[in-house]
DRENDO-1510 file (C-alpha; in Angstrom, 1 decimal, always signed):
<recs>
REC; n; res; u; v; w
REC; 1; TYR; +49.5; +117.8; -14.3 .
REC; 2; ASP; +51.7; +120.8; -13.4 .
REC; 3; TYR; +51.8; +121.3; -9.6 .
REC; 4; THR; +53.2; +124.9; -10.0 .
REC; 5; ALA; +50.1; +125.9; -12.2 .
REC; 6; ASN; +47.3; +127.8; -10.5 .
REC; 7; THR; +45.1; +128.3; -13.6 .
REC; 8; ASP; +44.1; +125.6; -16.2 .
REC; 9; ASP; +45.3; +126.7; -19.6 .
REC; 10; GLY; +43.6; +123.6; -21.4 .
REC; 11; SER; +46.9; +121.7; -21.9 .
REC; 12; CYS; +45.9; +118.8; -19.6 .
REC; 13; ILE; +46.1; +115.3; -21.3 .
REC; 14; ALA; +43.9; +112.6; -20.1 .
REC; 15; VAL; +45.6; +109.4; -18.5 .
REC; 16; VAL; +45.4; +106.4; -21.0 .
REC; 17; LEU; +46.3; +103.3; -18.9 .
REC; 18; GLY; +47.8; +100.4; -20.8 .
REC; 19; CYS; +51.2; +98.5; -21.7 .
REC; 20; THR; +53.8; +100.9; -22.9 .
REC; 21; ASP; +56.7; +98.4; -23.6 .
REC; 22; VAL; +57.0; +98.2; -27.3 .
REC; 23; THR; +58.5; +94.7; -27.1 .
REC; 24; ALA; +55.6; +93.3; -25.1 .
REC; 25; PHE; +52.8; +91.0; -26.7 .
REC; 26; ASN; +50.0; +93.6; -25.7 .
REC; 27; TYR; +51.9; +96.8; -26.5 .
REC; 28; ASN; +49.4; +99.7; -26.6 .
REC; 29; ALA; +50.6; +102.6; -28.7 .
REC; 30; SER; +47.8; +104.8; -27.4 .
REC; 31; ALA; +48.7; +104.4; -23.9 .
REC; 32; ASN; +50.6; +107.0; -22.0 .
REC; 33; THR; +50.7; +105.5; -18.4 .
REC; 34; ASP; +51.9; +102.0; -17.9 .
REC; 35; ASP; +49.6; +100.0; -15.8 .
REC; 36; GLY; +51.8; +96.9; -15.4 .
REC; 37; SER; +49.7; +94.8; -17.6 .
REC; 38; CYS; +52.5; +94.0; -20.1 .
REC; 39; ILE; +52.8; +90.4; -21.3 .
REC; 40; ALA; +56.2; +88.9; -22.7 .
REC; 41; VAL; +56.2; +87.6; -26.2 .
REC; 42; VAL; +56.2; +83.7; -26.2 .
REC; 43; LEU; +57.0; +82.2; -29.5 .
REC; 44; GLY; +55.6; +78.9; -30.5 .
REC; 45; CYS; +53.0; +77.0; -32.6 .
REC; 46; THR; +49.5; +78.7; -32.0 .
REC; 47; ASP; +47.5; +76.4; -34.4 .
REC; 48; THR; +45.4; +74.1; -32.0 .
REC; 49; SER; +45.0; +71.5; -34.8 .
REC; 50; ALA; +48.9; +71.1; -35.1 .
REC; 51; PHE; +50.9; +68.2; -33.8 .
REC; 52; ASN; +53.0; +70.5; -32.0 .
REC; 53; TYR; +50.4; +73.1; -30.6 .
REC; 54; ASP; +51.9; +75.1; -27.7 .
REC; 55; TYR; +49.1; +76.4; -25.4 .
REC; 56; THR; +51.6; +78.8; -23.6 .
REC; 57; ALA; +52.6; +80.5; -27.0 .
REC; 58; ASN; +51.0; +83.9; -27.9 .
REC; 59; THR; +53.0; +84.7; -31.0 .
REC; 60; ASP; +53.1; +82.1; -33.9 .
REC; 61; ASP; +56.6; +81.4; -34.9 .
REC; 62; GLY; +55.9; +79.3; -38.1 .
REC; 63; SER; +57.0; +76.0; -36.5 .
REC; 64; CYS; +53.6; +74.3; -36.7 .
REC; 65; ILE; +53.7; +70.6; -37.9 .
REC; 66; ALA; +50.7; +69.1; -39.5 .
REC; 67; VAL; +49.2; +66.0; -37.9 .
REC; 68; VAL; +50.1; +62.8; -39.7 .
REC; 69; LEU; +47.9; +59.8; -38.6 .
REC; 70; GLY; +49.4; +56.2; -38.7 .
REC; 71; CYS; +51.0; +53.4; -36.6 .
REC; 72; THR; +53.8; +54.9; -34.6 .
REC; 73; ASP; +54.8; +51.6; -33.0 .
REC; 74; ILE; +58.3; +50.8; -34.4 .
REC; 75; SER; +57.8; +47.1; -33.6 .
REC; 76; ALA; +54.4; +46.8; -35.4 .
REC; 77; PHE; +54.1; +45.3; -38.8 .
REC; 78; ASN; +52.7; +48.3; -40.3 .
REC; 79; TYR; +54.8; +51.0; -38.6 .
REC; 80; ASP; +54.7; +54.3; -40.4 .
REC; 81; ALA; +57.9; +56.4; -40.0 .
REC; 82; THR; +56.0; +59.5; -41.5 .
REC; 83; ALA; +53.2; +59.4; -38.8 .
REC; 84; ASN; +53.4; +61.6; -35.9 .
REC; 85; THR; +50.1; +60.7; -34.2 .
REC; 86; ASP; +49.1; +57.2; -33.4 .
REC; 87; ASP; +45.7; +56.2; -34.8 .
REC; 88; GLY; +45.4; +52.9; -33.2 .
REC; 89; SER; +45.9; +51.0; -36.6 .
REC; 90; CYS; +49.0; +49.1; -35.4 .
REC; 91; ILE; +49.2; +45.4; -36.2 .
REC; 92; VAL; +51.3; +43.0; -34.3 .
REC; 93; VAL; +54.1; +41.2; -36.1 .
REC; 94; VAL; +53.3; +37.6; -36.7 .
REC; 95; LEU; +56.3; +35.5; -37.7 .
REC; 96; GLY; +56.0; +32.4; -39.9 .
REC; 97; CYS; +56.3; +31.0; -43.5 .
REC; 98; THR; +54.5; +33.4; -45.8 .
REC; 99; ASP; +55.3; +31.3; -49.1 .
REC; 100; THR; +52.0; +29.9; -50.2 .
REC; 101; THR; +53.7; +27.1; -52.0 .
REC; 102; ALA; +55.7; +25.9; -48.9 .
REC; 103; PHE; +54.8; +22.7; -46.9 .
REC; 104; ASN; +54.5; +24.9; -43.8 .
REC; 105; TYR; +52.7; +27.9; -45.1 .
REC; 106; ASP; +51.1; +29.9; -42.2 .
REC; 107; ALA; +48.2; +32.0; -43.4 .
REC; 108; THR; +48.3; +33.9; -40.1 .
REC; 109; ALA; +51.9; +35.1; -40.6 .
REC; 110; ASN; +52.7; +38.5; -41.9 .
REC; 111; THR; +56.3; +38.5; -41.6 .
REC; 112; ASP; +58.5; +35.7; -43.2 .
REC; 113; ASP; +60.8; +34.2; -40.5 .
REC; 114; GLY; +62.7; +32.0; -43.1 .
REC; 115; SER; +61.3; +29.0; -41.9 .
REC; 116; CYS; +59.6; +27.8; -45.1 .
REC; 117; ILE; +60.1; +24.1; -46.0 .
REC; 118; ALA; +59.8; +23.1; -49.7 .
REC; 119; VAL; +57.2; +20.6; -50.5 .
REC; 120; VAL; +58.5; +17.0; -51.2 .
REC; 121; LEU; +56.0; +14.7; -52.8 .
REC; 122; GLY; +56.0; +11.0; -52.1 .
REC; 123; CYS; +54.6; +8.2; -49.9 .
REC; 124; THR; +54.3; +9.3; -46.2 .
REC; 125; ASP; +52.6; +6.0; -44.9 .
REC; 126; ILE; +55.4; +4.5; -42.8 .
REC; 127; THR; +53.7; +1.1; -43.2 .
REC; 128; ALA; +53.6; +1.3; -47.1 .
REC; 129; LEU; +56.0; -0.7; -49.3 .
REC; 130; ASN; +57.4; +2.3; -50.9 .
REC; 131; TYR; +57.4; +4.8; -47.7 .
REC; 132; ASP; +59.8; +7.7; -48.5 .
REC; 133; SER; +61.2; +9.3; -45.2 .
REC; 134; SER; +62.2; +12.4; -47.2 .
REC; 135; ALA; +58.5; +13.2; -48.3 .
REC; 136; ASN; +56.5; +15.6; -46.4 .
REC; 137; THR; +53.4; +15.7; -48.7 .
REC; 138; ASP; +51.7; +12.4; -49.7 .
REC; 139; ASP; +51.1; +12.1; -53.4 .
REC; 140; GLY; +48.7; +9.1; -53.4 .
REC; 141; SER; +51.5; +6.7; -54.5 .
REC; 142; CYS; +51.6; +4.5; -51.6 .
REC; 143; ILE; +51.7; +0.8; -52.1 .
REC; 144; ALA; +50.3; -1.5; -49.4 .
REC; 145; VAL; +52.6; -4.4; -48.2 .
REC; 146; VAL; +51.2; -7.7; -49.3 .
REC; 147; LEU; +53.1; -10.5; -47.5 .
REC; 148; GLY; +53.6; -13.8; -49.1 .
REC; 149; CYS; +55.9; -16.0; -51.1 .
REC; 150; THR; +57.6; -14.1; -53.8 .
REC; 151; ASP; +59.8; -16.9; -55.2 .
REC; 152; THR; +58.4; -17.8; -58.6 .
REC; 153; SER; +59.9; -21.2; -58.4 .
REC; 154; ALA; +58.3; -22.0; -55.1 .
REC; 155; PHE; +55.6; -24.4; -54.6 .
REC; 156; ASN; +53.4; -21.7; -52.9 .
REC; 157; TYR; +54.4; -18.6; -55.1 .
REC; 158; ASP; +51.9; -15.7; -54.6 .
REC; 159; TYR; +51.8; -13.5; -57.5 .
REC; 160; THR; +49.9; -10.8; -55.5 .
REC; 161; ALA; +52.6; -10.7; -52.8 .
REC; 162; ASN; +55.1; -7.8; -53.0 .
REC; 163; THR; +57.1; -8.6; -49.7 .
REC; 164; ASP; +58.4; -11.9; -49.2 .
REC; 165; ASP; +57.4; -13.2; -45.6 .
REC; 166; GLY; +59.8; -16.3; -45.7 .
REC; 167; SER; +56.9; -18.8; -46.2 .
REC; 168; CYS; +58.0; -20.2; -49.6 .
REC; 169; ILE; +58.0; -23.9; -49.8 .
REC; 170; ALA; +60.4; -25.6; -52.2 .
REC; 171; VAL; +59.0; -27.7; -55.1 .
REC; 172; VAL; +59.9; -31.4; -54.5 .
REC; 173; LEU; +59.5; -33.4; -57.7 .
REC; 174; GLY; +58.3; -36.9; -57.4 .
REC; 175; CYS; +55.2; -39.1; -57.3 .
REC; 176; THR; +52.3; -37.4; -55.4 .
REC; 177; ASP; +49.9; -40.3; -56.0 .
REC; 178; ILE; +49.4; -42.1; -52.6 .
REC; 179; THR; +48.0; -45.2; -54.4 .
</recs>
């Protein structure tokens, strides 16, 4: 528009509204009149399926990180340092003896705590003749205590006895015929 002109010479240019800032996100090269609609460029990850999607970003900057599912709880038994999204698979640490050959093996344990005790075979019956206080696993070798006289020269020697009960009677030689 030329305010000094009084006759149209065909040189009028139609108004095209839009963003005329070349650095704006929505720059319009065909606009010749700025309408105030310019939007600043906001860099970030624009992939909605990415781990670090930024809903405020309007221009992708190449920083998107793929989602890696796994256990993200560092205190869990199956912690996965490569995971960035927890999938609910975390397993609680259960301490105990994980050696299947140990005396105190714990089938529910998933983390060995160093408490395993070696199997020591022997007689574990405290009332048995051959009780072994160092044994923790009975091997069926227990011998029952049989009380009696174990002195082979005694009058009442008991060959089945394996523990002397103090009942031995000495042999007294002499005539045993009362008549």
